[in-house]
N, C-alpha and C positions, 0 to 999 in steps of 0.2 A: 634104384627103381622105385617109383611111387605109382600107386594105383589110384585112379580117380573114381572110386566106387563107394557107395554108401553101405554096401552089404558084404564086402569081401575083405575086411581088415585082417581077419585071421588067415584067410587064404593068401593074402599078399605076403604075410610073414612066412607062411609055409613055403612059398615059392622063392623066398630070398629077398623080398622087397624091404625097403627101408622105411616105408610108411605109406599113408594114403592121404588124399586130398578130397574128402567126401563133403558134399553139400550139407548133409545132416550134421557134420561136425560143428556147424554154427549153433545147433540147439542140443545136440546129443554128445558133446565132446567128452564128458566124463565116462560115458559108456564105451565110446570108441577108443579112448585111451586105455581103459581097462581091458578091452578086447585085444589091443595091441600088446600091452604089457604081459597079459596072461599068455598070449601066443608066443611071445619071445621067451617066456619062462617054460614053455612046453605044456602049459595047463590048458589043453584044448577044450575041456569041458567048461571051464570058467570063461574062456575066450568066446566060445559059442554062445553062452548064456548072455554075456554082455553085448555081443553082436546082435543077438535076437532082440534085446531091449531097444537098441538103436534102430534096427530094421523096422520094428513096429511103428516107428514114427514116419515111415514113408507114406503112411496113410494121409498125412497132411497134403500130399500132392494131388489127391483125388478130387476134393471139392472144387478146386480151381482148374482142374485138368480136363474139363468137358470139351473145351475148344481144341486144346492141344496138350500133349504131354509136357512140352517145354513151358507153357504158361503155368501148368500145374506146379512144376518144380520152382520156377522163379517167383511167381506170385504167392505160392504156398509158403515158401521159406521166408519171404519178406513179411507176409502176414503173421506167421508164427513168431518171428523175431520182434515185430511190433507188439504183439500180444504179451511177449515176455519182457517188454519194457525197453527194447533197444530202438533207437531212432535211426532207421535204415532208409527212410524215404520210400516213395512209390516205385513201382516197377517202371522201367523205361518204355516209352512208346515204341512200337504200337501195342505192347502188352498192356492190358488193363489190370488195375489192382483188384484185389478181392472185394466182392460186394458184401453186403451185410449177411446174406445167407451163407456164403462161403466162409466168411470170417467166423460166424457162429459155429459152423461145422469144425473148423480148425481149432477154435477155442475148446470145443468139447473133446477133441482128440488129445490136446495138450493136457487137459484135466484128467482124462482117463489114463494117460501115461505118466501122471504124477509130476508134470512140469509146471502146472498152475494149481493153485489152491482153490 
């Protein structure tokens, strides 16, 4: 069983799952791997702490999500990946890519969470 959630890596392990397929794994992989490994080891406190670090990044969905939640997720994650130096291309129409204001907001979040210097 795999769970497709950004915020429930530890819960997936608790319920017997073999892993997750989270959108945030694109930018928060180290924290989600730590959450999974700690949960497998039964270290729920460390797992929850790592999960909380990754979950805090869900804030990147907000700036681009004014029109719809799904635009926030897809445009937000693509914008974040671009800011982190990955060439992922624009969002597919009819979704619009992040504008300058949304990009600045996402950049600020990435800086606050320690992913950009």
